[in-house]
Backbone bond lengths (Angstrom), bond angles and torsions (degrees), N, CA, C in turn:
res aa  C-N    CA-C-N  psi(-1)  N-CA   C-N-CA  omega(-1)  CA-C   N-CA-C  phi
1 M - - - 1.457 - - 1.521 109.61 -
2 S 1.305 115.12 136.56 1.474 119.97 -177.02 1.520 110.25 -85.91
3 E 1.319 114.91 156.07 1.476 122.51 174.93 1.532 108.80 -80.37
4 P 1.318 117.78 135.02 1.467 120.40 -178.23 1.533 113.30 -62.96
5 E 1.333 113.06 141.91 1.477 119.79 171.03 1.539 104.78 -109.92
6 I 1.329 115.62 157.36 1.464 120.97 -179.69 1.508 109.48 -120.38
7 V 1.302 117.26 129.38 1.464 121.89 172.02 1.525 106.67 -118.21
8 R 1.326 116.58 116.88 1.464 121.53 -177.21 1.540 108.97 -99.27
9 T 1.307 115.86 137.12 1.452 122.22 176.94 1.523 108.52 -128.24
10 I 1.333 115.22 168.77 1.480 119.17 -176.90 1.527 110.48 -71.46
11 D 1.339 117.45 -48.68 1.437 119.69 -175.16 1.536 110.00 -150.12
12 A 1.319 118.11 -177.13 1.449 122.57 -173.87 1.573 108.65 -63.20
13 E 1.313 117.11 -39.77 1.446 119.86 -179.22 1.525 112.88 -59.94
14 Q 1.342 115.16 -47.16 1.453 118.39 178.46 1.535 111.29 -67.63
15 L 1.308 117.76 -34.53 1.453 121.65 177.58 1.550 109.40 -60.05
16 A 1.338 115.51 -50.34 1.454 119.77 -179.33 1.531 112.23 -60.90
17 Q 1.299 117.40 -43.67 1.446 120.78 -178.69 1.513 112.35 -68.79
18 S 1.326 116.82 -38.27 1.468 118.97 179.11 1.519 113.29 -68.52
19 A 1.352 114.63 -41.94 1.467 119.01 177.95 1.506 111.44 -66.21
20 A 1.337 115.01 -41.24 1.478 118.02 179.29 1.534 112.11 -64.10
21 S 1.311 117.05 -37.94 1.444 121.68 -179.08 1.552 109.20 -63.92
22 R 1.373 116.40 -46.20 1.452 116.14 179.06 1.459 112.14 -68.27
23 L 1.322 119.58 -32.98 1.442 121.58 -179.54 1.533 109.83 -68.72
24 A 1.335 117.74 -39.25 1.449 119.71 178.94 1.542 110.48 -62.68
25 K 1.280 118.35 -36.39 1.470 121.79 178.98 1.510 109.83 -65.37
26 L 1.310 116.47 -39.04 1.486 119.22 -179.24 1.552 110.54 -68.32
27 I 1.331 115.13 -38.22 1.481 119.68 178.87 1.529 109.73 -65.65
28 V 1.304 117.31 -43.42 1.480 121.48 178.45 1.528 111.33 -63.56
29 S 1.319 114.13 -40.13 1.480 120.31 -179.68 1.546 110.36 -63.67
30 A 1.335 117.00 -39.73 1.475 119.21 177.12 1.503 112.19 -63.15
31 E 1.349 115.78 -37.60 1.458 120.09 178.38 1.532 110.62 -63.20
32 T 1.321 114.78 -43.60 1.454 121.74 -179.64 1.514 110.15 -61.49
33 E 1.377 116.17 -36.28 1.465 120.57 179.09 1.536 112.21 -80.59
34 G 1.313 118.90 -7.00 1.416 123.30 177.66 1.481 113.20 74.67
35 R 1.335 119.50 35.51 1.449 122.33 -177.99 1.524 111.36 -130.73
36 D 1.309 116.38 158.86 1.451 121.62 176.64 1.514 110.21 -69.93
37 F 1.320 112.92 155.58 1.480 120.17 176.84 1.491 108.48 -126.37
38 H 1.332 117.26 119.53 1.450 122.14 -178.53 1.547 109.17 -107.01
39 L 1.350 112.79 119.19 1.463 121.39 -175.48 1.506 109.81 -118.72
40 V 1.386 116.06 129.05 1.453 120.43 176.47 1.487 108.59 -98.64
41 L 1.334 117.04 123.28 1.448 121.68 -177.03 1.503 111.16 -92.31
42 T 1.350 114.95 157.40 1.452 123.88 176.67 1.486 110.59 -125.45
43 G 1.308 117.40 166.74 1.459 121.31 174.55 1.550 109.81 -107.68
44 G 1.310 116.36 -150.25 1.442 118.39 -179.35 1.512 112.65 83.81
45 G 1.333 115.26 163.42 1.445 120.72 -177.17 1.534 116.44 -55.80
46 V 1.336 115.09 -56.92 1.451 118.32 -177.36 1.515 110.88 -74.79
47 G 1.341 117.66 -26.87 1.455 120.65 179.42 1.544 109.59 -67.74
48 I 1.325 117.33 -45.07 1.460 120.23 178.41 1.538 111.32 -68.65
49 R 1.286 117.65 -34.28 1.465 120.30 174.75 1.499 110.52 -62.58
50 T 1.330 117.16 -36.73 1.492 120.52 179.69 1.518 109.19 -68.71
51 L 1.341 118.88 -37.17 1.458 121.14 178.81 1.541 108.72 -69.14
52 A 1.283 118.91 -37.27 1.465 119.86 176.60 1.515 111.71 -66.15
53 A 1.324 117.44 -37.81 1.445 121.78 177.28 1.527 111.07 -68.97
54 L 1.327 116.37 -33.47 1.458 119.61 177.82 1.545 109.44 -68.93
55 R 1.312 115.88 -39.17 1.488 119.86 174.55 1.540 111.15 -57.67
56 D 1.318 115.98 -47.26 1.488 119.16 -179.03 1.547 111.73 -64.19
57 E 1.331 113.91 -40.38 1.491 119.20 178.14 1.506 109.68 -64.25
58 A 1.321 117.96 -42.23 1.455 121.25 -177.58 1.539 110.88 -66.64
59 L 1.327 115.65 -43.53 1.466 119.12 179.48 1.538 113.20 -65.04
60 A 1.332 112.92 -34.19 1.482 118.04 -177.81 1.524 112.06 -70.19
61 C 1.326 116.64 -31.80 1.443 120.89 -173.59 1.554 112.85 -108.06
62 G 1.336 116.26 -0.87 1.470 120.04 -179.79 1.521 113.47 67.70
63 M 1.329 115.43 34.54 1.459 119.73 -177.19 1.540 111.66 -65.26
64 K 1.345 115.80 140.21 1.442 120.74 179.33 1.529 111.84 -90.52
65 W 1.312 115.44 150.55 1.471 122.28 -174.67 1.527 111.28 -122.21
66 S 1.319 118.90 3.44 1.459 121.58 -173.61 1.520 112.52 -65.12
67 H 1.331 119.10 -18.90 1.442 122.86 -179.08 1.529 113.94 -104.29
68 V 1.348 116.16 3.76 1.447 122.27 -172.22 1.543 110.85 -99.42
69 H 1.325 115.22 133.85 1.460 122.32 170.95 1.544 108.20 -113.49
70 L 1.328 114.47 134.17 1.462 119.30 -179.36 1.533 108.52 -111.72
71 W 1.340 115.32 127.94 1.465 123.79 176.03 1.514 107.97 -120.71
72 W 1.342 115.69 177.35 1.442 119.50 178.46 1.516 109.66 -128.73
73 G 1.331 115.31 144.30 1.453 120.18 178.94 1.509 114.14 -82.05
74 D 1.313 115.61 -25.36 1.481 120.60 174.47 1.511 108.86 -165.57
75 E 1.316 111.44 168.67 1.472 115.69 -177.81 1.555 108.65 -154.46
76 R 1.307 114.52 145.81 1.472 120.92 171.56 1.486 107.93 -78.07
77 F 1.320 121.42 127.76 1.438 123.93 -174.82 1.499 109.24 -81.59
78 L 1.316 113.55 82.80 1.450 124.12 -174.10 1.566 108.40 -131.77
79 P 1.327 117.89 168.31 1.465 119.67 -179.63 1.513 111.53 -63.25
80 E 1.323 115.76 152.44 1.472 122.18 176.85 1.529 109.76 -55.26
81 G 1.309 116.30 135.53 1.443 122.58 179.00 1.526 115.06 84.12
82 D 1.349 117.03 -2.17 1.463 118.00 178.80 1.538 109.17 -63.49
83 P 1.327 118.77 133.76 1.461 121.23 -175.28 1.547 112.64 -61.68
84 E 1.295 118.46 -18.73 1.441 121.34 179.74 1.522 113.31 -84.11
85 R 1.333 117.00 -14.16 1.460 118.64 178.54 1.526 110.95 -68.66
86 N 1.334 116.12 139.95 1.482 119.96 176.23 1.553 110.08 -60.03
87 E 1.345 116.68 -37.67 1.430 118.72 178.48 1.501 112.36 -58.13
88 T 1.334 116.43 -48.14 1.452 120.74 -179.30 1.511 111.13 -56.20
89 Q 1.309 116.41 -47.07 1.463 120.25 -177.81 1.551 111.35 -67.77
90 A 1.339 116.68 -37.55 1.453 119.61 177.90 1.506 112.45 -67.89
91 R 1.339 118.11 -34.99 1.446 120.04 176.85 1.537 109.90 -64.76
92 E 1.321 117.01 -41.08 1.459 120.46 -178.64 1.539 109.92 -69.41
93 A 1.299 117.68 -38.79 1.474 121.05 -174.13 1.531 113.68 -81.36
94 L 1.358 116.60 -29.40 1.441 120.55 -171.03 1.529 113.19 -137.53
95 I 1.306 115.97 -62.45 1.504 120.68 -165.73 1.489 113.66 -59.13
96 A 1.320 116.83 -40.92 1.492 118.97 -174.83 1.534 111.77 -63.09
97 D 1.320 118.50 -19.40 1.462 120.32 -174.18 1.540 113.98 -109.93
98 I 1.335 116.66 8.93 1.466 119.19 -179.93 1.497 109.43 -121.40
99 D 1.362 114.96 155.67 1.468 120.74 -178.43 1.527 109.88 -95.65
100 I 1.334 114.61 82.11 1.419 120.72 -178.95 1.537 108.19 -119.43
101 P 1.342 118.69 134.03 1.454 118.52 178.04 1.502 114.34 -55.20
102 A 1.315 117.64 134.17 1.475 119.09 -174.28 1.482 113.39 -61.03
103 H 1.363 117.86 -30.99 1.437 120.06 -178.43 1.507 112.65 -75.65
104 Q 1.333 116.52 -5.28 1.462 119.19 176.43 1.537 113.86 -101.02
105 V 1.314 114.10 8.10 1.486 121.24 172.62 1.529 105.17 -105.68
106 H 1.341 115.22 120.43 1.451 120.66 -170.55 1.547 111.59 -119.60
107 P 1.311 118.41 75.06 1.486 120.00 179.58 1.512 111.88 -69.69
108 M 1.315 115.32 151.70 1.459 119.79 173.33 1.549 108.86 -69.55
109 P 1.333 118.75 150.96 1.441 120.91 -177.82 1.503 113.14 -60.03
110 S 1.346 115.53 151.65 1.461 121.15 177.60 1.569 108.83 -97.14
111 S 1.306 115.68 166.39 1.447 119.99 -174.47 1.565 110.36 -75.82
112 D 1.315 119.39 -13.54 1.443 121.32 178.16 1.523 112.89 -100.46
113 G 1.348 116.48 14.30 1.467 120.18 175.42 1.524 110.89 -70.75
114 T 1.306 117.71 139.63 1.436 120.20 -176.23 1.496 113.79 -67.27
115 D 1.316 118.17 -26.05 1.495 119.63 -175.32 1.528 111.83 -102.43
116 H 1.319 117.78 0.72 1.499 116.97 -178.10 1.505 110.10 -147.46
117 A 1.338 113.90 66.78 1.449 116.43 179.43 1.508 112.19 -75.33
118 E 1.302 117.07 -15.43 1.450 121.89 176.51 1.508 110.83 -107.03
119 A 1.326 117.50 144.57 1.469 120.68 -177.99 1.502 112.22 -60.91
120 E 1.329 118.33 -36.47 1.473 119.94 179.35 1.520 111.27 -61.70
121 R 1.331 117.02 -42.91 1.460 118.99 -179.99 1.526 109.49 -68.65
122 A 1.310 116.25 -35.91 1.469 119.32 178.47 1.546 110.33 -64.43
123 A 1.306 118.29 -39.02 1.439 122.72 178.51 1.519 110.82 -65.86
124 T 1.346 116.51 -39.55 1.421 120.13 175.83 1.511 112.69 -63.98
125 T 1.329 116.83 -40.88 1.450 123.19 179.66 1.580 109.73 -61.25
126 Y 1.301 116.09 -41.20 1.476 119.04 -179.39 1.494 109.55 -72.75
127 S 1.309 117.89 -37.42 1.487 120.30 177.93 1.570 109.24 -59.33
128 Q 1.349 115.57 -41.64 1.430 120.39 179.32 1.529 111.45 -65.05
129 A 1.318 117.55 -40.67 1.458 119.66 175.76 1.501 113.49 -61.92
130 L 1.306 116.13 -40.41 1.505 120.77 176.25 1.476 110.92 -63.36
131 A 1.329 118.45 -42.86 1.459 122.24 -178.06 1.513 110.96 -65.84
132 V 1.327 117.60 -39.99 1.449 120.16 175.13 1.529 112.35 -59.89
133 A 1.286 115.92 -44.82 1.489 121.88 -179.37 1.537 109.99 -64.98
134 A 1.313 115.28 -28.61 1.513 118.95 -178.97 1.494 112.12 -73.09
135 R 1.341 116.78 -17.31 1.505 121.68 177.55 1.513 113.55 54.66
136 G 1.338 115.56 46.02 1.449 119.72 175.13 1.503 116.17 80.30
137 K 1.319 116.17 2.12 1.498 120.43 -177.07 1.505 113.39 -94.71
138 G 1.314 117.88 2.25 1.469 121.08 179.86 1.511 110.79 154.57
139 P 1.307 117.94 -178.79 1.466 121.03 179.53 1.480 115.08 -71.37
140 V 1.328 118.27 -19.61 1.466 123.04 -179.43 1.499 108.32 -139.57
141 P 1.350 116.43 154.19 1.475 117.75 173.19 1.521 109.77 -65.30
142 E 1.304 116.72 165.32 1.500 118.57 178.29 1.519 109.01 -76.25
143 F 1.343 114.92 100.11 1.406 121.75 178.38 1.544 108.34 -65.78
144 D 1.336 118.16 128.50 1.429 119.98 175.14 1.513 111.62 -76.51
145 V 1.324 117.85 -47.43 1.453 123.28 178.60 1.550 106.96 -136.99
146 C 1.312 115.85 132.96 1.443 122.34 171.16 1.504 109.45 -114.06
147 L 1.352 117.54 110.83 1.423 123.38 179.44 1.568 109.62 -82.50
148 L 1.274 117.48 135.39 1.491 121.25 179.57 1.522 108.69 -135.61
149 G 1.325 115.43 129.74 1.438 121.71 166.98 1.536 108.06 -80.01
150 L 1.309 114.67 169.65 1.479 119.84 -178.07 1.531 108.33 -133.82
151 G 1.322 115.82 129.20 1.459 120.32 177.37 1.534 111.83 -91.45
152 P 1.287 117.12 157.38 1.492 119.35 177.19 1.502 113.55 -57.41
153 D 1.371 117.05 -24.82 1.446 120.98 177.61 1.507 111.61 -88.36
154 A 1.314 118.07 11.19 1.503 124.79 178.96 1.510 113.63 72.99
155 H 1.334 117.36 21.13 1.492 116.50 174.78 1.492 110.00 -84.53
156 V 1.324 115.13 152.70 1.462 123.78 172.55 1.535 106.08 -128.61
157 A 1.334 115.84 155.31 1.466 120.74 -170.31 1.520 107.79 47.23
158 S 1.370 116.35 -129.19 1.465 117.76 171.33 1.520 110.01 -117.98
159 L 1.323 114.38 41.03 1.473 122.25 176.96 1.532 108.02 -101.85
160 F 1.331 115.18 103.11 1.455 121.75 -171.76 1.561 109.56 -101.55
161 P 1.318 115.65 148.54 1.460 119.75 176.93 1.523 112.59 -53.55
162 G 1.333 115.39 132.14 1.451 119.90 174.44 1.516 115.30 85.59
163 L 1.332 119.21 -12.84 1.442 121.10 179.04 1.513 109.75 -89.18
164 P 1.348 118.25 152.05 1.487 120.16 -172.98 1.493 116.77 -62.28
165 G 1.349 117.62 -24.16 1.480 119.60 -176.97 1.499 113.27 -58.98
166 V 1.306 118.25 -28.54 1.482 118.32 -176.97 1.538 113.32 -68.37
167 H 1.316 116.27 -16.59 1.472 121.14 -179.96 1.495 114.88 -101.58
168 E 1.357 116.90 0.44 1.467 120.86 -179.82 1.506 110.36 -67.77
169 D 1.345 117.64 120.32 1.462 119.17 -175.95 1.545 112.67 -121.53
170 E 1.338 116.15 15.07 1.454 119.09 178.83 1.574 110.70 -123.74
171 A 1.272 115.47 -56.39 1.486 121.05 -178.35 1.533 110.23 -69.12
172 A 1.336 116.17 145.98 1.456 121.77 177.78 1.520 111.08 -82.70
173 V 1.353 116.24 -27.88 1.476 122.20 -174.37 1.515 107.56 -136.44
174 V 1.318 115.31 138.10 1.475 121.01 178.43 1.531 111.53 -128.58
175 A 1.317 115.67 153.06 1.443 120.72 168.82 1.542 107.14 -84.45
176 V 1.300 114.72 143.11 1.486 120.93 -178.42 1.514 108.37 -118.15
177 H 1.294 118.54 127.25 1.440 121.73 177.10 1.539 109.79 -119.99
178 D 1.281 117.17 157.71 1.469 122.01 177.27 1.496 113.36 59.30
179 S 1.355 116.31 36.06 1.433 119.55 175.08 1.534 111.39 -58.39
180 P 1.310 117.56 133.69 1.460 119.39 177.90 1.533 113.01 -68.34
181 K 1.288 115.98 -14.28 1.476 122.83 178.19 1.508 108.18 -110.91
182 P 1.318 121.75 123.92 1.452 121.79 -177.72 1.507 111.33 -66.22
183 P 1.385 114.91 150.34 1.428 126.27 -2.69 1.519 112.68 -77.30
184 P 1.324 118.49 161.16 1.451 121.80 -172.77 1.525 113.84 -71.51
185 T 1.327 119.22 -23.76 1.495 122.40 -177.02 1.533 108.24 -107.43
186 R 1.302 113.87 133.17 1.470 121.60 -177.33 1.480 111.60 -148.16
187 I 1.303 116.95 173.75 1.450 123.82 172.16 1.545 107.29 -127.25
188 S 1.296 117.27 144.00 1.465 118.09 -175.67 1.534 112.60 -150.82
189 L 1.315 115.17 143.44 1.470 119.38 165.87 1.534 106.40 -63.68
190 T 1.327 116.53 152.60 1.454 122.33 175.99 1.518 109.26 -91.95
191 L 1.300 113.98 167.99 1.500 119.29 178.02 1.538 111.49 -62.75
192 C 1.343 116.40 -33.27 1.469 118.46 179.10 1.523 110.95 -69.43
193 A 1.322 118.42 -33.74 1.454 120.72 175.24 1.480 111.14 -70.50
194 I 1.358 116.25 -45.62 1.482 120.76 178.44 1.464 110.24 -58.21
195 G 1.335 119.02 -36.83 1.455 122.73 -175.72 1.515 115.26 -70.84
196 T 1.339 116.51 -10.95 1.443 119.06 177.56 1.539 111.92 -81.43
197 A 1.309 116.56 -13.65 1.499 120.02 -178.84 1.527 110.11 -65.29
198 R 1.296 114.26 141.85 1.448 118.80 174.63 1.541 110.84 -58.05
199 Q 1.331 114.59 -45.75 1.466 119.40 -179.97 1.557 108.82 -131.54
200 V 1.319 114.82 132.88 1.419 121.88 172.85 1.524 107.84 -111.20
201 W 1.321 116.16 126.43 1.476 120.78 179.79 1.541 107.65 -116.99
202 V 1.314 114.95 120.80 1.481 121.30 174.32 1.527 106.61 -99.05
203 L 1.353 114.63 125.19 1.462 121.18 -176.54 1.541 107.32 -107.79
204 A 1.296 119.05 122.43 1.481 119.25 -177.17 1.541 108.07 -144.52
205 A 1.312 115.04 129.88 1.460 121.87 178.00 1.524 109.46 -138.26
206 G 1.312 116.23 141.21 1.470 120.30 176.20 1.520 113.17 106.36
207 E 1.305 114.64 149.72 1.467 119.91 -179.05 1.542 112.97 -63.35
208 S 1.287 116.51 -28.28 1.507 119.57 -179.10 1.497 111.27 -66.43
209 K 1.340 120.01 -15.75 1.462 122.56 179.66 1.494 114.53 -95.71
210 A 1.353 116.72 -4.74 1.485 119.95 -172.69 1.496 113.62 -60.06
211 E 1.357 116.39 -44.40 1.480 117.22 -179.11 1.518 110.98 -68.26
212 A 1.328 116.79 -37.99 1.463 119.97 178.94 1.544 109.92 -63.47
213 V 1.313 115.73 -39.27 1.535 118.78 177.41 1.478 108.42 -62.23
214 R 1.304 117.89 -45.71 1.496 120.05 179.61 1.483 111.76 -56.87
215 L 1.360 115.66 -46.73 1.460 119.06 178.62 1.529 113.06 -63.23
216 G 1.323 114.94 -38.30 1.439 119.98 -179.32 1.533 114.96 -64.22
217 L 1.329 114.89 -24.81 1.439 120.66 -179.07 1.547 111.07 -102.62
218 S 1.328 116.44 10.66 1.442 120.88 -178.07 1.544 108.46 -110.96
219 D 1.316 114.33 -166.02 1.478 119.86 -179.02 1.556 109.77 -97.36
220 A 1.318 117.45 24.36 1.465 119.71 -178.36 1.532 109.77 -63.51
221 S 1.311 115.62 151.14 1.449 120.18 177.63 1.493 110.42 -74.42
222 V 1.335 117.00 156.14 1.465 119.72 -179.65 1.501 111.40 -69.77
223 D 1.369 115.44 -21.41 1.460 117.33 178.23 1.533 110.42 -69.07
224 R 1.337 115.37 -33.94 1.512 119.82 176.86 1.485 111.07 -84.24
225 A 1.306 117.42 -38.76 1.503 122.24 -176.21 1.506 110.03 -141.91
226 P 1.342 118.21 90.20 1.442 120.28 -179.48 1.510 115.36 -52.38
227 V 1.328 117.28 -29.61 1.460 120.85 179.95 1.520 111.57 -61.43
228 A 1.291 118.11 -24.53 1.473 122.23 -179.66 1.530 110.23 -66.98
229 G 1.346 118.19 -16.86 1.425 121.43 178.83 1.543 113.60 -103.19
230 A 1.339 115.22 4.88 1.458 119.98 -179.95 1.506 110.17 -91.55
231 R 1.306 115.62 96.83 1.464 121.94 -177.69 1.512 110.88 -135.04
232 G 1.321 115.79 136.94 1.464 120.17 176.87 1.520 113.68 -83.73
233 A 1.332 114.01 158.25 1.496 118.32 -178.27 1.530 110.98 -66.54
234 E 1.341 118.21 -33.63 1.447 120.01 -178.25 1.523 112.36 -115.02
235 R 1.350 117.94 -37.86 1.445 120.64 -179.59 1.520 109.74 -145.02
236 T 1.293 113.83 147.18 1.493 121.67 171.60 1.509 106.24 -130.83
237 V 1.347 116.76 123.50 1.469 120.12 -177.51 1.505 110.17 -125.43
238 F 1.297 114.81 125.60 1.468 121.84 172.44 1.501 108.92 -95.17
239 W 1.322 117.22 106.98 1.486 122.37 175.45 1.506 108.40 -88.38
240 L 1.342 117.11 115.09 1.457 121.23 -171.65 1.528 111.08 -127.84
241 D 1.300 116.93 144.55 1.479 118.85 164.67 1.537 108.93 -88.84
242 Q 1.298 115.74 175.61 1.480 118.78 -176.17 1.524 112.65 -59.62
243 A 1.324 115.32 -39.52 1.499 117.32 -177.46 1.513 111.15 -67.99
244 A 1.338 117.14 -40.19 1.482 119.72 -177.29 1.558 110.66 -69.92
245 S 1.316 117.60 -23.68 1.462 120.92 -178.01 1.517 112.02 -96.67
246 A 1.311 116.67 11.94 1.502 121.36 -172.22 1.529 113.09 -62.50
247 Q 1.333 117.41 -28.93 1.466 120.22 -176.54 1.521 114.62 -95.47
248 L 1.315 117.60 5.98 1.483 121.41 179.59 1.517 110.78 -86.14
């Protein structure tokens, strides 16, 4: 597990633009090296702003997407197209405007899918998709960057303090019930899956995130602060605006 680095920005807009710019460079670099790039998307206010900034960056420089695979760190278990789904918001902010092969966009199952009416079955389905993409090299493909939003309660993905999902150390994907943040049923990558990523980026903006950021950079237990267990294999970067970094 890597030691966290901190990137401070003035506000959420600068945070999104800075993160998107670095992300675009990594995507272009992977193309130059002739390899696939696996990116895990997040939702939330600053997360979606970052995807929109990445779209603008990509369109401005003519960036190619033929080698990119998009995954999700978590999803609200709602019907396809629901405006609260992270997939729906990501399609509006980024995917609808880029030339990426449809089969390389890997959304988490929706609640109205015929084969996964239950969240547990949906989690298993996504685990299987990840394993297929990994081509026998592990439970998940080698994520290049895993983007994570951060809640005021220090949750990441849909791993909330005190819920059993934070302690899952075998499965790559879990169903989440009784989420303190609506909707109550969700699907989420686990910390062990997140930890396989080369780089984990935690995006946090606003005063309400300051205490969670402090906990995430401390020795807090994952039961109290799941973000404290979100670490990349090579790099962990906390992208923060001034307000979110106020307690550091």
